[in-house]
KOLTIDO-762333 format. One record per residue (C-alpha): residue in three letters; x, y, z. Coordinates in nm, 2 decimals, padded with zeros to 4 digits. Each point is the difference from the previous one (the first is absolute). Layout:
! KOLTIDO-762333
<"ALA"; <X; Y; Z>>
...
! end
This chain:
! KOLTIDO-762333
<"UNK"; <-02.65; -00.34; 01.12>>
<"UNK"; <00.21; -00.16; -00.26>>
<"UNK"; <00.38; 00.02; -00.05>>
<"UNK"; <00.14; -00.13; -00.33>>
<"UNK"; <00.37; -00.06; -00.07>>
<"UNK"; <00.08; 00.13; -00.35>>
<"UNK"; <00.38; 00.02; 00.02>>
<"UNK"; <00.30; -00.09; 00.21>>
<"UNK"; <-00.18; -00.33; 00.08>>
<"UNK"; <00.25; -00.29; -00.04>>
<"UNK"; <00.25; 00.25; -00.15>>
<"UNK"; <00.19; 00.31; 00.10>>
<"UNK"; <-00.14; 00.25; -00.25>>
<"UNK"; <-00.32; 00.16; -00.12>>
<"UNK"; <-00.14; 00.09; 00.35>>
<"UNK"; <-00.37; 00.07; -00.01>>
<"UNK"; <-00.29; -00.09; 00.23>>
<"UNK"; <-00.37; 00.09; -00.05>>
<"UNK"; <-00.19; 00.07; 00.31>>
<"UNK"; <-00.38; 00.01; -00.04>>
<"UNK"; <-00.21; 00.14; 00.28>>
<"UNK"; <-00.37; 00.01; -00.09>>
<"UNK"; <-00.02; 00.21; -00.32>>
<"UNK"; <00.35; 00.15; 00.06>>
<"UNK"; <00.31; -00.13; -00.18>>
<"UNK"; <00.36; 00.09; 00.09>>
<"UNK"; <00.33; -00.12; -00.14>>
<"UNK"; <00.30; -00.04; 00.23>>
<"UNK"; <00.28; 00.05; -00.25>>
<"UNK"; <-00.02; -00.05; -00.38>>
<"UNK"; <00.35; -00.12; -00.10>>
<"UNK"; <00.17; -00.11; -00.32>>
<"UNK"; <00.09; -00.36; -00.04>>
<"UNK"; <00.37; -00.05; -00.06>>
<"UNK"; <00.23; -00.30; -00.07>>
<"UNK"; <-00.04; -00.27; -00.26>>
<"UNK"; <-00.22; 00.03; -00.31>>
<"UNK"; <-00.26; -00.22; 00.16>>
<"UNK"; <-00.04; 00.24; 00.29>>
<"UNK"; <00.03; 00.32; -00.21>>
<"UNK"; <-00.28; -00.12; -00.21>>
<"UNK"; <-00.24; 00.05; 00.30>>
<"UNK"; <00.04; 00.38; -00.06>>
<"UNK"; <-00.21; -00.03; -00.31>>
<"UNK"; <-00.28; -00.21; 00.14>>
<"UNK"; <-00.33; 00.18; 00.03>>
<"UNK"; <-00.07; 00.13; 00.35>>
<"UNK"; <-00.22; -00.24; 00.19>>
<"UNK"; <-00.22; 00.30; 00.10>>
<"UNK"; <-00.13; 00.31; -00.17>>
<"UNK"; <00.26; 00.27; 00.07>>
<"UNK"; <-00.27; 00.27; -00.01>>
<"UNK"; <-00.16; -00.17; 00.31>>
<"UNK"; <00.31; 00.03; 00.22>>
<"UNK"; <-00.06; 00.27; 00.26>>
<"UNK"; <00.37; 00.06; 00.09>>
<"UNK"; <00.35; -00.15; 00.00>>
<"UNK"; <00.21; -00.02; 00.32>>
<"UNK"; <00.36; 00.00; -00.11>>
<"UNK"; <00.26; -00.14; 00.25>>
<"UNK"; <00.31; 00.13; -00.18>>
<"UNK"; <00.14; 00.11; -00.34>>
<"UNK"; <00.18; -00.31; -00.12>>
<"UNK"; <-00.13; -00.10; -00.34>>
<"UNK"; <-00.11; -00.35; 00.11>>
<"UNK"; <-00.24; 00.18; 00.23>>
<"UNK"; <-00.09; 00.31; -00.21>>
<"UNK"; <00.08; -00.08; -00.36>>
<"UNK"; <-00.35; -00.09; -00.13>>
<"UNK"; <-00.17; 00.31; 00.14>>
<"UNK"; <00.04; 00.18; -00.34>>
<"UNK"; <-00.17; -00.29; -00.18>>
<"UNK"; <-00.27; 00.00; 00.27>>
<"UNK"; <-00.07; 00.37; -00.06>>
<"UNK"; <00.02; -00.05; -00.38>>
<"UNK"; <-00.27; -00.27; 00.04>>
<"UNK"; <-00.25; 00.22; 00.18>>
<"UNK"; <00.11; 00.04; 00.36>>
<"UNK"; <-00.09; 00.36; 00.11>>
<"UNK"; <00.04; -00.02; 00.38>>
<"UNK"; <00.29; 00.12; 00.22>>
<"UNK"; <00.33; -00.17; 00.06>>
<"UNK"; <00.09; 00.04; 00.37>>
<"UNK"; <00.37; -00.01; 00.08>>
<"UNK"; <00.25; 00.18; 00.22>>
<"UNK"; <00.16; 00.32; -00.12>>
<"UNK"; <00.34; -00.16; -00.08>>
<"UNK"; <-00.17; -00.29; -00.18>>
<"UNK"; <-00.20; 00.25; -00.21>>
<"UNK"; <00.32; 00.18; -00.09>>
<"UNK"; <00.19; -00.32; -00.09>>
<"UNK"; <-00.29; -00.12; -00.21>>
<"UNK"; <00.02; 00.33; -00.19>>
<"UNK"; <00.33; -00.12; -00.14>>
<"UNK"; <-00.04; -00.37; 00.00>>
<"UNK"; <-00.33; -00.04; -00.18>>
<"UNK"; <00.10; 00.22; -00.30>>
<"UNK"; <00.33; -00.19; -00.01>>
<"UNK"; <-00.20; -00.33; -00.01>>
<"UNK"; <-00.21; 00.15; -00.28>>
<"UNK"; <00.31; 00.07; -00.20>>
<"UNK"; <00.11; -00.36; 00.04>>
<"UNK"; <-00.34; -00.12; -00.11>>
<"UNK"; <00.02; 00.22; -00.31>>
<"UNK"; <00.35; -00.11; -00.08>>
<"UNK"; <-00.07; -00.37; 00.04>>
<"UNK"; <-00.31; 00.02; -00.22>>
<"UNK"; <00.21; 00.19; -00.27>>
<"UNK"; <00.26; -00.28; 00.01>>
<"UNK"; <-00.26; -00.27; -00.02>>
<"UNK"; <-00.17; 00.17; -00.30>>
<"UNK"; <00.33; 00.06; -00.18>>
<"UNK"; <00.08; -00.37; 00.02>>
<"UNK"; <-00.35; -00.12; -00.07>>
<"UNK"; <-00.08; 00.22; -00.30>>
<"UNK"; <00.17; -00.21; -00.26>>
<"UNK"; <-00.13; -00.32; 00.15>>
<"UNK"; <-00.35; 00.13; -00.03>>
<"UNK"; <-00.08; 00.00; 00.37>>
<"UNK"; <-00.27; 00.22; 00.15>>
<"UNK"; <00.10; 00.34; 00.13>>
<"UNK"; <00.08; 00.01; 00.37>>
<"UNK"; <-00.14; 00.29; 00.20>>
<"UNK"; <00.19; 00.12; 00.30>>
<"UNK"; <-00.16; -00.09; 00.33>>
<"UNK"; <-00.02; 00.38; 00.06>>
<"UNK"; <00.19; 00.30; -00.13>>
<"UNK"; <00.20; 00.27; 00.17>>
<"UNK"; <-00.29; 00.24; -00.04>>
<"UNK"; <-00.24; -00.24; 00.15>>
<"UNK"; <00.23; -00.05; 00.30>>
<"UNK"; <00.02; 00.38; 00.05>>
<"UNK"; <-00.38; 00.02; -00.03>>
<"UNK"; <-00.06; -00.25; 00.28>>
<"UNK"; <00.22; 00.21; 00.24>>
<"UNK"; <-00.28; 00.25; 00.01>>
<"UNK"; <-00.21; -00.25; 00.20>>
<"UNK"; <00.26; -00.04; 00.28>>
<"UNK"; <-00.10; 00.13; 00.34>>
<"UNK"; <00.28; 00.03; 00.25>>
<"UNK"; <-00.07; -00.10; 00.36>>
<"UNK"; <00.20; 00.04; 00.32>>
<"UNK"; <00.14; -00.29; 00.20>>
<"UNK"; <-00.22; -00.10; 00.30>>
<"UNK"; <-00.29; 00.23; -00.09>>
<"UNK"; <-00.34; -00.18; -00.02>>
<"UNK"; <-00.19; 00.05; -00.33>>
<"UNK"; <-00.36; -00.08; -00.04>>
<"UNK"; <-00.05; -00.15; -00.34>>
<"UNK"; <-00.37; -00.06; 00.03>>
<"UNK"; <-00.26; -00.05; 00.27>>
<"UNK"; <00.14; -00.26; 00.24>>
<"UNK"; <00.33; -00.03; -00.19>>
<"UNK"; <00.31; 00.16; 00.15>>
<"UNK"; <00.37; -00.04; -00.10>>
<"UNK"; <00.34; 00.10; 00.14>>
<"UNK"; <00.35; -00.02; -00.16>>
<"UNK"; <00.28; -00.11; 00.23>>
<"UNK"; <00.37; 00.00; -00.08>>
<"UNK"; <00.11; -00.34; -00.14>>
<"UNK"; <00.37; 00.07; 00.01>>
<"UNK"; <00.06; -00.14; -00.35>>
<"UNK"; <00.09; 00.31; -00.21>>
<"UNK"; <-00.06; 00.37; 00.06>>
<"UNK"; <-00.37; 00.06; 00.00>>
<"UNK"; <-00.10; -00.37; 00.03>>
<"UNK"; <-00.30; -00.09; 00.21>>
<"UNK"; <-00.21; -00.28; 00.14>>
<"UNK"; <-00.37; 00.06; -00.01>>
<"UNK"; <-00.25; -00.04; 00.28>>
<"UNK"; <-00.37; -00.02; -00.09>>
<"UNK"; <-00.28; 00.01; 00.25>>
<"UNK"; <-00.34; -00.12; -00.13>>
<"UNK"; <-00.31; 00.05; 00.21>>
<"UNK"; <-00.32; -00.18; -00.10>>
<"UNK"; <-00.29; -00.17; 00.18>>
<"UNK"; <00.11; 00.15; 00.33>>
<"UNK"; <00.35; -00.15; -00.01>>
<"UNK"; <00.35; 00.12; -00.12>>
<"UNK"; <00.25; -00.22; -00.18>>
<"UNK"; <00.35; 00.12; -00.06>>
<"UNK"; <00.22; -00.10; -00.29>>
<"UNK"; <00.38; 00.06; -00.02>>
<"UNK"; <00.19; -00.01; -00.33>>
<"UNK"; <00.37; -00.01; 00.08>>
<"UNK"; <00.11; 00.12; -00.35>>
<"UNK"; <00.37; -00.08; -00.02>>
<"UNK"; <00.15; -00.01; 00.35>>
<"UNK"; <00.35; 00.13; 00.04>>
<"UNK"; <00.29; -00.11; 00.21>>
<"UNK"; <00.06; 00.19; 00.33>>
<"UNK"; <00.31; 00.21; 00.02>>
<"UNK"; <00.02; 00.09; -00.37>>
<"UNK"; <00.19; 00.32; -00.08>>
<"UNK"; <-00.22; 00.31; -00.05>>
<"UNK"; <-00.33; -00.20; 00.03>>
<"UNK"; <-00.20; -00.02; 00.32>>
<"UNK"; <-00.07; -00.34; 00.15>>
<"UNK"; <-00.33; -00.17; -00.08>>
<"UNK"; <-00.30; 00.11; 00.22>>
<"UNK"; <-00.10; -00.26; 00.26>>
<"UNK"; <-00.38; -00.06; 00.00>>
<"UNK"; <-00.18; -00.14; 00.30>>
<"UNK"; <-00.33; -00.14; -00.14>>
<"UNK"; <-00.17; -00.11; -00.32>>
<"UNK"; <-00.26; -00.26; -00.09>>
<"UNK"; <00.15; -00.08; -00.34>>
<"UNK"; <00.36; 00.04; -00.11>>
<"UNK"; <00.12; -00.01; -00.36>>
<"UNK"; <00.38; -00.04; 00.04>>
<"UNK"; <00.28; -00.02; -00.25>>
<"UNK"; <00.24; -00.30; 00.00>>
<"UNK"; <00.28; 00.09; -00.25>>
<"UNK"; <00.25; -00.15; 00.25>>
<"UNK"; <-00.25; -00.20; 00.21>>
<"UNK"; <00.22; -00.31; 00.01>>
<"UNK"; <00.35; 00.17; 00.01>>
<"UNK"; <00.22; 00.20; 00.22>>
<"UNK"; <00.21; 00.28; -00.14>>
<"UNK"; <00.38; -00.04; 00.00>>
<"UNK"; <00.14; 00.01; 00.35>>
<"UNK"; <00.33; 00.14; -00.12>>
<"UNK"; <00.01; 00.38; 00.00>>
<"UNK"; <-00.12; 00.10; -00.35>>
<"UNK"; <00.20; 00.32; 00.01>>
<"UNK"; <00.32; -00.20; 00.06>>
<"UNK"; <-00.09; -00.23; -00.29>>
<"UNK"; <-00.06; 00.30; -00.22>>
<"UNK"; <00.34; 00.13; 00.09>>
<"UNK"; <00.15; -00.34; -00.08>>
<"UNK"; <-00.17; -00.02; -00.34>>
<"UNK"; <00.11; 00.36; -00.09>>
<"UNK"; <00.36; -00.06; 00.11>>
<"UNK"; <00.03; -00.34; -00.18>>
<"UNK"; <-00.14; 00.13; -00.32>>
<"UNK"; <00.23; 00.31; 00.00>>
<"UNK"; <00.30; -00.23; 00.07>>
<"UNK"; <-00.08; -00.19; -00.32>>
<"UNK"; <-00.04; 00.33; -00.19>>
<"UNK"; <-00.36; -00.05; -00.09>>
<"UNK"; <-00.33; 00.18; 00.04>>
<"UNK"; <-00.26; -00.09; 00.27>>
<"UNK"; <-00.34; 00.01; -00.17>>
<"UNK"; <-00.29; 00.02; 00.24>>
<"UNK"; <-00.35; -00.05; -00.15>>
<"UNK"; <-00.21; 00.19; 00.25>>
<"UNK"; <-00.36; 00.11; 00.05>>
<"UNK"; <-00.01; 00.37; -00.07>>
<"UNK"; <-00.21; 00.07; 00.31>>
<"UNK"; <00.12; -00.11; 00.34>>
<"UNK"; <00.29; -00.23; -00.08>>
<"UNK"; <00.21; 00.26; -00.19>>
<"UNK"; <-00.03; 00.25; 00.29>>
<"UNK"; <00.10; -00.27; 00.25>>
<"UNK"; <00.31; -00.08; -00.20>>
<"UNK"; <00.09; 00.37; -00.02>>
<"UNK"; <-00.02; 00.02; 00.38>>
<"UNK"; <00.22; -00.30; 00.07>>
<"UNK"; <00.25; 00.10; -00.27>>
<"UNK"; <00.02; 00.34; 00.15>>
<"UNK"; <00.09; -00.15; 00.34>>
<"UNK"; <00.26; -00.23; -00.15>>
<"UNK"; <00.17; 00.28; -00.19>>
<"UNK"; <00.01; 00.21; 00.31>>
<"UNK"; <00.14; -00.28; 00.20>>
<"UNK"; <00.28; -00.07; -00.25>>
<"UNK"; <-00.13; -00.36; -00.04>>
<"UNK"; <-00.03; 00.01; -00.38>>
<"UNK"; <00.22; 00.18; -00.26>>
<"UNK"; <-00.09; 00.34; -00.14>>
<"UNK"; <-00.17; -00.11; -00.33>>
<"UNK"; <-00.29; 00.14; -00.20>>
<"UNK"; <-00.35; -00.09; 00.10>>
<"UNK"; <-00.24; 00.05; -00.29>>
<"UNK"; <-00.38; -00.01; 00.01>>
<"UNK"; <-00.10; -00.07; -00.36>>
<"UNK"; <-00.38; 00.01; 00.03>>
<"UNK"; <-00.21; 00.31; -00.06>>
<"UNK"; <-00.27; -00.15; 00.22>>
<"UNK"; <00.25; -00.06; 00.29>>
<"UNK"; <00.13; 00.35; -00.04>>
<"UNK"; <-00.35; 00.15; 00.03>>
<"UNK"; <-00.09; -00.23; 00.29>>
<"UNK"; <00.32; 00.10; 00.18>>
<"UNK"; <-00.10; 00.36; -00.04>>
<"UNK"; <-00.34; -00.07; 00.16>>
<"UNK"; <00.18; -00.17; 00.29>>
<"UNK"; <00.22; 00.31; 00.04>>
<"UNK"; <-00.31; 00.22; 00.02>>
<"UNK"; <-00.18; -00.21; 00.26>>
<"UNK"; <00.23; 00.00; 00.30>>
<"UNK"; <-00.31; 00.03; 00.23>>
<"UNK"; <-00.05; -00.38; -00.07>>
<"UNK"; <00.36; -00.10; 00.10>>
<"UNK"; <00.07; -00.21; 00.31>>
<"UNK"; <00.18; 00.16; 00.29>>
<"UNK"; <00.35; -00.10; -00.10>>
<"UNK"; <-00.03; 00.15; -00.35>>
<"UNK"; <-00.18; 00.30; 00.13>>
<"UNK"; <00.27; 00.08; 00.25>>
<"UNK"; <00.27; -00.06; -00.26>>
<"UNK"; <-00.16; 00.26; -00.22>>
<"UNK"; <-00.10; 00.27; 00.26>>
<"UNK"; <00.26; -00.05; 00.28>>
<"UNK"; <00.31; -00.10; -00.20>>
<"UNK"; <-00.10; 00.19; -00.32>>
<"UNK"; <00.08; -00.30; -00.22>>
<"UNK"; <-00.26; -00.14; -00.23>>
<"UNK"; <00.01; -00.38; 00.01>>
<"UNK"; <-00.07; -00.03; -00.37>>
<"UNK"; <00.25; 00.25; -00.14>>
<"UNK"; <00.36; -00.11; -00.06>>
<"UNK"; <00.28; 00.16; -00.20>>
<"UNK"; <00.06; -00.32; -00.20>>
<"UNK"; <-00.35; 00.00; -00.14>>
<"UNK"; <-00.09; 00.07; -00.36>>
<"UNK"; <-00.34; 00.00; -00.16>>
<"UNK"; <-00.03; -00.09; -00.37>>
<"UNK"; <-00.33; 00.13; -00.14>>
<"UNK"; <00.05; -00.02; -00.38>>
<"UNK"; <00.05; -00.30; -00.22>>
<"UNK"; <00.34; 00.13; -00.11>>
<"UNK"; <00.11; 00.04; 00.36>>
<"UNK"; <-00.11; -00.36; 00.06>>
<"UNK"; <00.20; -00.13; -00.30>>
<"UNK"; <00.31; 00.19; 00.11>>
<"UNK"; <00.01; -00.22; 00.32>>
<"UNK"; <00.12; -00.29; -00.21>>
<"UNK"; <00.31; 00.20; -00.10>>
<"UNK"; <00.12; 00.05; 00.36>>
<"UNK"; <00.37; -00.10; 00.04>>
<"UNK"; <-00.03; -00.06; 00.38>>
<"UNK"; <-00.23; -00.22; 00.22>>
<"UNK"; <-00.34; 00.15; 00.09>>
<"UNK"; <-00.31; -00.09; 00.20>>
<"UNK"; <-00.29; 00.02; -00.25>>
<"UNK"; <-00.35; 00.00; 00.15>>
<"UNK"; <-00.27; -00.04; -00.26>>
<"UNK"; <-00.36; -00.11; -00.05>>
<"UNK"; <-00.18; -00.23; -00.03>>
<"UNK"; <00.06; -00.18; 00.33>>
<"UNK"; <-00.08; -00.35; -00.15>>
<"UNK"; <00.22; 00.08; -00.31>>
<"UNK"; <-00.29; -00.05; -00.24>>
<"UNK"; <-00.01; 00.34; -00.16>>
<"UNK"; <00.15; 00.35; 00.01>>
<"UNK"; <00.35; 00.13; -00.03>>
<"UNK"; <00.15; -00.28; 00.22>>
<"UNK"; <-00.03; -00.23; -00.29>>
<"UNK"; <00.27; 00.20; -00.19>>
<"UNK"; <00.23; -00.02; 00.30>>
<"UNK"; <-00.06; -00.38; 00.03>>
<"UNK"; <00.07; -00.03; -00.37>>
<"UNK"; <00.34; 00.18; 00.04>>
<"UNK"; <00.10; -00.17; 00.33>>
<"UNK"; <-00.15; -00.35; 00.03>>
<"UNK"; <00.27; -00.15; -00.23>>
<"UNK"; <00.28; 00.16; 00.20>>
<"UNK"; <00.14; -00.22; 00.28>>
<"UNK"; <00.14; 00.31; 00.18>>
<"UNK"; <-00.35; 00.16; 00.03>>
<"UNK"; <-00.28; -00.10; 00.24>>
<"UNK"; <-00.38; 00.02; 00.02>>
<"UNK"; <-00.15; 00.06; 00.35>>
<"UNK"; <-00.37; -00.07; 00.05>>
<"UNK"; <-00.14; 00.18; 00.31>>
<"UNK"; <-00.37; -00.08; -00.03>>
<"UNK"; <-00.26; -00.27; -00.06>>
<"UNK"; <00.03; -00.17; -00.35>>
<"UNK"; <-00.33; -00.13; -00.13>>
<"UNK"; <-00.04; -00.33; -00.17>>
<"UNK"; <00.09; 00.02; -00.37>>
<"UNK"; <00.19; 00.33; 00.04>>
<"UNK"; <00.35; 00.05; -00.14>>
<"UNK"; <00.12; 00.06; 00.35>>
<"UNK"; <-00.14; -00.33; 00.13>>
<"UNK"; <00.16; -00.19; -00.30>>
<"UNK"; <00.34; 00.16; 00.07>>
<"UNK"; <-00.03; -00.09; 00.37>>
<"UNK"; <-00.09; -00.36; -00.10>>
<"UNK"; <00.33; -00.02; -00.19>>
<"UNK"; <-00.10; 00.03; -00.37>>
<"UNK"; <00.31; 00.01; -00.21>>
<"UNK"; <-00.13; 00.19; -00.30>>
<"UNK"; <-00.27; 00.27; -00.04>>
<"UNK"; <-00.15; 00.18; -00.29>>
<"UNK"; <00.01; 00.38; 00.04>>
<"UNK"; <-00.15; 00.22; -00.28>>
<"UNK"; <00.03; -00.29; -00.25>>
<"UNK"; <00.36; -00.08; 00.09>>
<"UNK"; <00.12; -00.31; 00.18>>
<"UNK"; <00.23; 00.09; 00.29>>
<"UNK"; <00.21; -00.24; 00.20>>
<"UNK"; <-00.02; 00.04; 00.37>>
<"UNK"; <00.35; 00.02; 00.14>>
<"UNK"; <-00.04; 00.28; 00.25>>
<"UNK"; <-00.04; -00.07; 00.37>>
<"UNK"; <-00.36; -00.02; 00.11>>
<"UNK"; <-00.07; 00.11; 00.35>>
<"UNK"; <-00.33; 00.01; 00.20>>
<"UNK"; <-00.05; 00.22; 00.30>>
<"UNK"; <-00.35; -00.03; 00.15>>
<"UNK"; <00.10; 00.17; 00.32>>
<"UNK"; <-00.11; 00.33; -00.15>>
<"UNK"; <-00.34; -00.13; -00.08>>
<"UNK"; <-00.29; 00.24; 00.07>>
<"UNK"; <-00.21; -00.30; 00.10>>
<"UNK"; <-00.01; -00.15; 00.35>>
<"UNK"; <00.12; -00.36; 00.03>>
<"UNK"; <-00.18; -00.29; 00.18>>
<"UNK"; <00.12; 00.10; 00.35>>
<"UNK"; <-00.09; 00.36; -00.05>>
<"UNK"; <-00.34; -00.08; -00.14>>
<"UNK"; <-00.07; -00.23; 00.30>>
<"UNK"; <00.12; 00.27; 00.24>>
<"UNK"; <-00.24; 00.25; -00.17>>
<"UNK"; <-00.29; -00.25; 00.03>>
<"UNK"; <00.09; -00.08; 00.36>>
<"UNK"; <-00.08; 00.36; 00.10>>
<"UNK"; <-00.37; -00.05; -00.05>>
<"UNK"; <-00.18; 00.00; 00.33>>
<"UNK"; <-00.30; -00.20; -00.11>>
<"UNK"; <-00.03; -00.29; -00.24>>
<"UNK"; <-00.12; 00.08; -00.35>>
<"UNK"; <-00.28; -00.22; -00.15>>
<"UNK"; <00.23; -00.08; -00.29>>
<"UNK"; <00.33; 00.10; -00.18>>
<"UNK"; <00.02; -00.01; -00.37>>
<"UNK"; <00.35; -00.06; -00.14>>
<"UNK"; <00.08; 00.19; -00.32>>
<"UNK"; <00.29; 00.15; -00.20>>
<"UNK"; <00.21; -00.32; 00.01>>
<"UNK"; <00.08; -00.29; -00.21>>
<"UNK"; <-00.13; -00.34; 00.12>>
<"UNK"; <00.33; -00.10; 00.16>>
<"UNK"; <-00.01; 00.31; 00.21>>
<"UNK"; <-00.37; 00.04; 00.07>>
<"UNK"; <-00.09; -00.36; 00.10>>
<"UNK"; <00.27; -00.05; 00.27>>
<"UNK"; <-00.08; 00.35; 00.14>>
<"UNK"; <-00.37; -00.09; 00.03>>
<"UNK"; <00.09; -00.32; 00.18>>
<"UNK"; <00.23; 00.18; 00.24>>
<"UNK"; <-00.27; 00.25; 00.09>>
<"UNK"; <-00.24; -00.28; 00.07>>
<"UNK"; <00.25; -00.18; 00.21>>
<"UNK"; <00.12; 00.30; 00.20>>
<"UNK"; <-00.31; 00.21; 00.04>>
<"UNK"; <-00.29; -00.24; -00.07>>
<"UNK"; <-00.15; 00.23; -00.25>>
<"UNK"; <-00.19; -00.13; -00.31>>
<"UNK"; <00.19; 00.08; -00.32>>
<"UNK"; <-00.07; -00.02; -00.36>>
<"UNK"; <00.23; 00.04; -00.31>>
<"UNK"; <-00.23; 00.12; -00.27>>
<"UNK"; <00.04; -00.07; -00.37>>
<"UNK"; <-00.06; 00.25; -00.28>>
<"UNK"; <-00.38; 00.08; 00.00>>
<"UNK"; <-00.09; -00.16; 00.33>>
<"UNK"; <-00.26; 00.18; 00.21>>
<"UNK"; <-00.08; 00.00; 00.37>>
<"UNK"; <-00.36; 00.07; 00.12>>
<"UNK"; <00.01; 00.17; 00.34>>
<"UNK"; <-00.27; 00.05; 00.26>>
<"UNK"; <00.14; 00.13; 00.32>>
<"UNK"; <00.27; -00.24; 00.10>>
<"UNK"; <-00.14; -00.28; -00.20>>
<"UNK"; <00.15; -00.06; -00.35>>
<"UNK"; <-00.03; -00.24; -00.29>>
<"UNK"; <00.22; -00.05; -00.30>>
<"UNK"; <-00.14; 00.00; -00.35>>
<"UNK"; <00.26; -00.15; -00.24>>
<"UNK"; <00.08; 00.21; -00.30>>
<"UNK"; <-00.26; 00.03; -00.28>>
<"UNK"; <00.27; 00.16; -00.22>>
<"UNK"; <00.15; -00.24; -00.26>>
<"UNK"; <00.35; -00.06; 00.11>>
<"UNK"; <00.29; -00.12; -00.21>>
<"UNK"; <00.29; -00.18; 00.17>>
<"UNK"; <00.32; 00.20; -00.05>>
<"UNK"; <00.18; -00.30; -00.13>>
<"UNK"; <-00.27; -00.06; -00.27>>
<"UNK"; <-00.01; 00.37; -00.08>>
<"UNK"; <00.38; 00.01; -00.04>>
<"UNK"; <-00.02; -00.30; -00.24>>
<"UNK"; <-00.27; 00.19; -00.19>>
<"UNK"; <00.22; 00.30; -00.02>>
<"UNK"; <00.30; -00.21; -00.12>>
<"UNK"; <-00.20; -00.17; -00.27>>
<"UNK"; <-00.16; 00.33; -00.11>>
<"UNK"; <00.35; 00.15; -00.03>>
<"UNK"; <00.11; -00.30; -00.21>>
<"UNK"; <-00.30; 00.05; -00.22>>
<"UNK"; <00.09; 00.37; -00.05>>
<"UNK"; <00.36; -00.08; -00.07>>
<"UNK"; <-00.09; -00.26; -00.26>>
<"UNK"; <-00.25; 00.24; -00.16>>
<"UNK"; <00.28; 00.25; -00.04>>
<"UNK"; <00.23; -00.28; -00.13>>
<"UNK"; <-00.26; -00.10; -00.26>>
<"UNK"; <-00.01; 00.35; -00.13>>
<"UNK"; <00.37; 00.00; -00.05>>
<"UNK"; <-00.01; -00.35; -00.17>>
<"UNK"; <-00.28; 00.13; -00.23>>
<"UNK"; <00.24; 00.27; -00.11>>
<"UNK"; <00.26; -00.26; -00.06>>
<"UNK"; <-00.25; -00.21; -00.20>>
<"UNK"; <-00.08; 00.31; -00.22>>
<"UNK"; <00.37; 00.05; -00.07>>
<"UNK"; <00.05; -00.37; -00.08>>
<"UNK"; <-00.27; -00.03; -00.27>>
<"UNK"; <-00.28; -00.12; 00.23>>
<"UNK"; <00.16; -00.33; 00.11>>
<"UNK"; <-00.14; -00.10; 00.34>>
<"UNK"; <00.30; -00.08; 00.22>>
<"UNK"; <-00.01; -00.27; 00.27>>
<"UNK"; <00.05; 00.27; 00.26>>
<"UNK"; <-00.33; 00.15; -00.09>>
<"UNK"; <-00.18; -00.33; 00.04>>
<"UNK"; <00.16; -00.05; 00.34>>
<"UNK"; <-00.10; 00.35; 00.11>>
<"UNK"; <-00.36; -00.08; -00.10>>
<"UNK"; <00.00; -00.32; 00.19>>
<"UNK"; <00.13; 00.17; 00.31>>
<"UNK"; <-00.26; 00.27; -00.03>>
<"UNK"; <-00.27; -00.26; -00.03>>
<"UNK"; <00.13; -00.18; 00.31>>
<"UNK"; <00.03; 00.32; 00.22>>
<"UNK"; <-00.35; 00.12; -00.11>>
<"UNK"; <-00.16; -00.34; 00.09>>
<"UNK"; <00.18; 00.00; 00.34>>
<"UNK"; <-00.11; 00.35; 00.08>>
<"UNK"; <-00.36; -00.09; -00.09>>
<"UNK"; <00.02; -00.31; 00.23>>
<"UNK"; <00.13; 00.21; 00.29>>
! end
């Protein structure tokens, strides 16, 4: 058996693991890489395997960093089933076409800018139609039911407590008279989240692949709901808007639940709550229709108290672009929840553009912010940002509230691992940046005495029973810092190519005289091209 780490290795994005069992090949997740240009560039790398040879995909949940490359996989020749829970399948039916729309839009913008500079046409990673087409390959499975994928290969999906429909995946492999069990944690949720059930406790596994998003951190000890109330009240007192960049699936619904409770308790003023994200609106509708997946508290609220935890009178949905634009004309404070959660794209950019420069307004981040994202830069204290080509001063209050995170923190991860009744042969630490994954691996070794390994992109592990051996990556890797420099220099080269075109127009107007500016532009282009070649 061979397990290869093809994403979420040394980073918190692009989850994908290739499990090869004899002639059978299965992917656990096939996620989109998100964050800096260096990381996003991984989405366009050729697959390290032939997609047509993949027998099936086991999808842990619908978040795009776990599901977002499935349309490209299908487009490239994958014909097998995508196994996922019912709710995950429903959420992917809205999230993957939405991602396809983003891919088309970004390609269109890139081509519009590149046409005059003579750059090659950029094709979208996949289209809306290709995203819809891949949905035909989804095969819903029930929680806890065992499914035989092939002779000697059985899987079961267990509730991961991360978002509605999320799962961890158990895989039993029987060969040569013995059985080996793998457990892929997916994204593990915090216990006691509203609406979502707690993560399933597992008693035994030979190999565990566990996430480490917060592997070296504890979530805020202060009550996050009290903090939310404080941030709302302080912003309203200043007369500003509270902008909340939020993931459309999971975090938005958690916020609605808590705001509902705060309104009912009279703990925050009666102001509009606006969800300005078509995807979040559709996702909320799926949450409303799947109450069978709620935890006991939410279920009782709905069926005993006849109150839906996600429906509140202050709530407004804005579906159209005109409705979204009208938000910026409000003459009273409002809570505006909009995607994307890392503030890198989507309608939230418009609200940041209209509010970041206002000292009375505030921006509240309620989820993980990846390296290189707009959200991470704002949290790190950047004073100016460029949004849609315009430089905006950052004068609004910037708040961070990770108590609503859908990821378990270090203590919660260790509690989950502590429930195993027998010692695994190894634990592989994934879905975490180095400063989270490495200390987490060391802590597991110290407390449980279990061998751990933090894989890098492309690393493989060869497994025979409970014996395993690492094969370092055979995939050419580029250090993120080097790739970021490449991206920066490439952008400089593009900018100066466009500048030269403008200067050539000026030369034509001025009787063909070659200005010094044109010579300087040529020198800079020569330098950047040489540096890019050297890198």
